[in-house]
C-alpha positions in Angstrom: 90.0 37.3 87.4 91.6 37.0 83.9 95.1 37.3 85.5 94.4 34.5 87.9 93.9 36.5 91.0 91.0 35.7 93.4 87.9 37.8 93.3 84.6 38.3 95.2 81.4 37.5 93.4 79.5 40.6 94.5 75.6 40.7 95.2 73.5 43.0 93.0 71.9 46.0 94.6 68.5 44.5 94.5 69.8 41.3 96.1 71.1 43.4 99.0 67.8 45.3 99.3 65.9 42.0 99.4 68.1 40.7 102.2 67.7 43.9 104.2 63.8 43.7 103.8 63.9 40.2 105.3 65.4 41.7 108.5 62.4 44.0 108.9 60.7 41.1 110.8 63.4 41.3 113.5 62.9 45.0 114.2 62.1 45.1 117.9 60.9 48.7 118.0 57.5 50.3 117.6 57.2 50.7 113.8 55.5 54.0 114.1 58.7 55.3 115.8 61.4 53.3 114.2 60.5 51.7 110.9 62.4 49.7 108.4 65.0 47.0 108.7 67.6 46.6 111.4 70.1 45.8 108.6 70.5 49.3 107.3 71.8 50.3 103.9 73.7 53.4 104.9 72.8 56.9 103.5 76.3 57.2 101.9 75.3 54.7 99.3 72.8 57.2 97.9 73.0 60.5 96.1 69.9 62.5 95.3 68.0 59.4 96.4 69.7 57.3 93.7 72.1 54.4 94.7 75.6 55.0 93.4 78.7 52.9 92.9 81.2 53.4 95.8 84.5 51.8 96.4 86.6 51.0 99.5 90.4 51.1 99.9 91.3 49.1 103.0 94.6 48.6 104.7 93.3 46.6 107.6 90.0 45.9 109.3 90.0 49.3 111.0 91.8 51.3 108.4 89.9 52.2 105.3 88.4 55.0 103.1 85.3 55.1 101.0 85.5 56.9 97.6 83.9 57.1 94.2 85.4 57.6 90.7 84.6 60.7 88.7 84.1 60.7 84.9 87.9 60.8 84.4 88.5 57.8 86.7 90.0 59.9 89.5 89.1 59.0 93.1 87.0 61.5 95.2 86.6 60.7 98.9 83.1 60.4 100.2 81.5 62.8 102.7 78.5 61.9 104.8 76.8 64.7 106.5 80.0 66.8 106.2 82.1 64.1 107.8 84.7 62.2 105.8 84.0 58.5 105.3 87.5 57.5 106.1 89.1 55.9 109.2 91.6 57.9 111.4 92.5 54.6 113.3 96.3 54.7 113.7 96.6 58.4 113.1 94.3 59.8 115.8 97.2 60.1 118.3 98.8 62.8 116.0 98.0 66.5 115.9 96.5 68.1 112.9 99.7 69.5 111.2 97.6 72.1 109.3 95.5 73.4 112.3 96.6 71.8 115.6 93.8 73.6 117.5 91.1 72.6 115.1 88.9 69.5 114.9 89.1 69.0 111.2 90.0 65.6 109.9 90.8 66.9 106.4 94.5 66.3 106.8 93.8 62.6 107.3 91.6 62.8 104.2 94.6 64.3 102.2 96.6 61.2 103.3 94.0 58.8 102.1 93.5 60.6 98.8 97.3 60.3 98.2 97.4 56.6 99.1 94.3 55.8 96.9 95.7 57.6 93.9 99.0 55.7 94.2 97.0 52.4 94.5 95.3 53.4 91.2 98.6 54.2 89.6 97.6 57.9 89.3 99.9 60.9 90.0 99.9 61.4 93.8 101.3 64.6 95.2 102.9 64.2 98.6 101.0 65.9 101.6 102.2 69.5 102.2 103.0 68.7 105.7 105.2 65.6 105.1 108.4 67.1 106.4 107.0 68.3 109.8 107.9 66.3 112.9 105.0 63.9 113.7 103.8 65.0 117.1 101.0 64.1 119.5 99.4 65.7 122.5 99.6 64.2 126.0 98.6 65.5 129.5 100.6 65.8 132.6 98.9 63.0 134.6 101.6 61.6 136.7 104.5 62.8 138.9 106.9 61.0 136.7 106.0 63.3 133.7 106.0 66.4 135.9 109.3 65.6 137.4 111.0 65.9 133.9 110.2 69.6 134.0 111.8 70.3 137.4 114.8 72.2 135.8 112.5 74.0 133.4 110.2 75.2 136.2 112.9 76.2 138.5 112.8 80.0 139.2 109.6 80.6 137.4 106.4 81.9 138.9 103.7 79.3 139.3 101.5 80.6 136.4 104.4 80.1 134.0 105.3 76.6 135.3 104.4 73.3 133.7 101.6 72.0 136.1 99.5 68.9 136.5 96.9 68.5 133.7 98.8 70.8 131.3 98.9 69.8 127.7 102.3 68.7 126.4 103.7 67.7 123.0 105.2 64.3 122.4 107.5 63.3 119.6 107.8 59.7 118.1 111.4 58.5 117.7 111.9 56.5 114.5 113.2 53.0 114.5 116.9 52.8 115.5 116.7 56.5 116.0 117.3 56.7 119.7 120.4 58.6 121.0 123.3 56.1 121.5 123.5 56.9 125.3 119.9 56.0 126.3 117.8 53.0 127.0 115.1 52.8 124.1 112.4 51.4 126.5 113.0 54.2 129.0 113.0 57.1 126.6 110.2 59.4 125.6 110.4 62.9 124.3 108.0 65.6 125.6 107.9 69.3 125.3 105.7 72.2 126.5 102.7 72.6 124.3 103.2 74.8 121.3 100.3 75.1 118.7 102.6 76.3 115.9 103.8 73.5 113.6 106.7 75.6 112.4 108.2 75.6 115.9 108.0 71.9 116.5 111.4 71.1 115.0 113.2 73.6 117.1 111.7 72.9 120.5 113.6 71.9 123.5 112.6 68.2 123.9 112.9 66.5 127.2 113.2 62.8 128.1 110.4 62.3 130.5 112.4 59.5 132.3 115.7 61.3 132.9 114.8 64.9 132.5 117.6 65.4 130.0 117.1 67.6 127.0 117.8 66.4 123.5 118.1 67.9 120.0 115.8 66.3 117.4 116.2 65.8 113.6 113.8 64.2 111.2 114.3 62.4 107.9 115.7 59.1 106.6 119.2 57.8 106.2 120.5 59.2 109.5 122.8 57.5 111.9 122.2 57.4 115.7 124.4 59.8 117.7 124.8 61.0 121.2 122.4 63.6 122.4 120.4 63.7 119.2 117.1 61.9 118.7 115.9 61.1 115.2 112.1 61.5 115.2 109.5 60.5 112.7 108.1 63.1 110.3 104.6 62.8 108.9 106.0 61.4 105.6 107.6 58.4 107.4 104.4 57.9 109.5 102.3 57.9 106.4 104.6 55.4 104.6 104.3 53.0 107.7 100.6 53.5 107.8 100.1 52.7 104.1 102.0 49.4 104.4 100.6 48.3 107.7 100.4 44.5 107.8 97.1 42.8 108.7 98.6 40.1 110.9 95.1 38.6 111.6 94.7 37.6 107.9 96.3 35.4 105.3 96.6 35.8 101.6 95.1 33.5 98.9 97.9 30.9 99.5 97.4 30.8 103.2 100.6 32.7 104.1 100.4 35.4 106.7 99.7 38.8 105.3 102.6 41.1 105.2 103.4 44.7 104.5 103.2 44.2 100.7 100.3 41.8 100.5 97.5 43.0 98.4 94.2 41.5 97.2 91.8 39.3 99.0 92.6 38.5 102.6 91.2 35.6 104.6 91.0 34.9 108.3 93.9 32.9 109.6 93.3 29.6 111.2 93.8 29.9 114.9 94.7 27.2 117.4 94.0 27.9 121.1 97.1 26.9 123.0 96.7 28.8 126.1 94.0 30.8 128.1 95.4 33.8 129.9 93.5 36.3 132.0 94.4 40.0 131.5 93.3 43.2 133.0 91.5 46.1 131.4 94.9 48.0 131.3 95.5 46.1 128.1 93.2 48.4 126.3 96.2 50.7 126.3 98.1 48.4 124.0 97.2 50.7 121.1 99.3 53.3 122.9 102.2 51.0 122.6 101.7 50.7 118.9 101.4 54.4 118.6 104.6 55.0 120.5 103.0 56.8 123.4 104.1 53.9 125.7 107.3 52.0 124.9 106.8 48.7 126.8 103.8 46.4 126.7 104.6 45.4 130.3 103.6 48.9 131.4 100.0 48.3 130.2 99.7 44.6 130.4 98.7 42.8 133.7 98.2 39.1 133.7 96.2 37.3 136.4 97.6 33.8 136.7 95.2 30.8 137.2 97.1 27.9 138.7 94.6 25.5 136.9 95.8 26.9 133.6 99.5 27.3 134.3 101.3 27.1 131.0 104.1 24.8 132.4 101.6 22.3 133.8 99.1 22.3 130.9 101.5 22.6 128.0 105.1 22.7 128.8 105.5 19.6 131.1 103.4 17.3 128.9 105.5 18.3 125.8 108.7 17.7 127.9 107.5 14.1 128.7 107.0 13.5 125.1 110.7 14.3 124.4 113.5 12.1 125.6 115.8 13.1 128.4 118.8 12.8 126.2 117.3 15.2 123.7 116.4 17.8 126.3 119.9 17.6 128.0 121.6 18.0 124.7 119.6 21.0 123.7 119.4 22.8 127.0 122.7 21.9 128.6 120.9 21.4 131.9 121.9 18.6 134.4 120.1 15.3 133.8 118.6 15.4 137.3 117.1 18.8 136.7 115.3 17.5 133.6 114.1 14.4 135.4 112.8 16.6 138.3 111.0 18.9 135.8 109.3 16.0 134.0 108.1 14.5 137.3 107.2 18.0 138.7 109.4 17.4 141.8 110.3 21.0 142.4 109.5 24.5 141.3 111.5 25.5 138.3 113.3 28.9 137.8 112.1 31.0 134.9 115.5 30.6 133.2 115.2 26.8 133.3 111.7 26.9 131.9 112.9 29.2 129.1 115.7 26.9 128.1 113.3 23.9 128.1 110.7 25.8 126.1 113.2 26.8 123.5 114.5 23.2 123.3 110.9 21.9 122.8 110.2 24.4 120.1 113.4 23.5 118.3 112.7 19.8 118.6 109.2 20.2 117.4 107.4 19.2 120.5 106.0 22.6 121.3 104.3 25.2 119.1 103.8 28.6 120.7 102.0 31.2 118.6 101.9 34.0 121.3 105.2 35.7 121.8 105.6 36.6 125.5 109.2 37.2 126.6 108.1 36.8 130.3 107.3 33.1 129.5 110.1 32.1 127.2 112.8 33.5 124.9 112.6 32.4 121.2 
């Protein structure tokens, strides 16, 4: 570009159409039933059968919105068959603050409209619901969750009690917003389901782990205190959402993309250092990111293959490349322990392995790209 930034050389519309026609030969279906190319040019590209210029504003691979510009240069989000062409990935765990019982995604469209206008340096009014606590909906699916309502249920008739498979509200504590007298990884606020957004701030919120009740406040610039949890409001969620880093990509210089990286992104070069078998439970890692689960260990199950043991395939070879004196100086371990570790004479304790891994990383003999605190401590 004239300012020196990288750009994409875009194909012309007729070039794209020619490419799509070439894929017609690969159509495996009966042409009388399913005609055309398997490489489809989506209907949203057309208006009144005329192709139109559309734009995409993307935060990451799964977070994007399609829009067009009107004659005044203002963005207008696209609709395809009455459904907004924008992603709700990363926001789908939250309730609709304008109509919690409805299925409309318009509130997410309002967020995208505001973000796109800011990116285009246009006036961008804040969403009307920004000051409301950001809450999600969960279901009573385990005795652990139900146990938190033991005191609340006491003395009530069964129909009025919180029961299995009832809906609940869940609030999301802001960073460093946990009460000073709780364990952040064993703390999650829930409350009986209430569809009225105006009531969310004043609800009696309960920690599902301890059963204790807490008062909640939302907003920035607050200091942690005892018995009070600082929860995210929609405005803070939107700010984090808009600046979500795409960690799988790099910028034009090859540096990892961060919260403020803009422009073209490129896939980062990946070096496979370890193969690990994990269970399907790891599909719930998005719940960890969303704040519904507070520890990755709760949804991450690893199945160890002795043939691919990290110590045997990576750690011990690296330890043999370092000198015994270097390892002893960096780890503080007895010399005989290091000798036994290098020769695989005995099974090492986890703490010993962590010390050796940390030393090898510091000395430059080991490069670990996957952070797993159960293997080592950085």
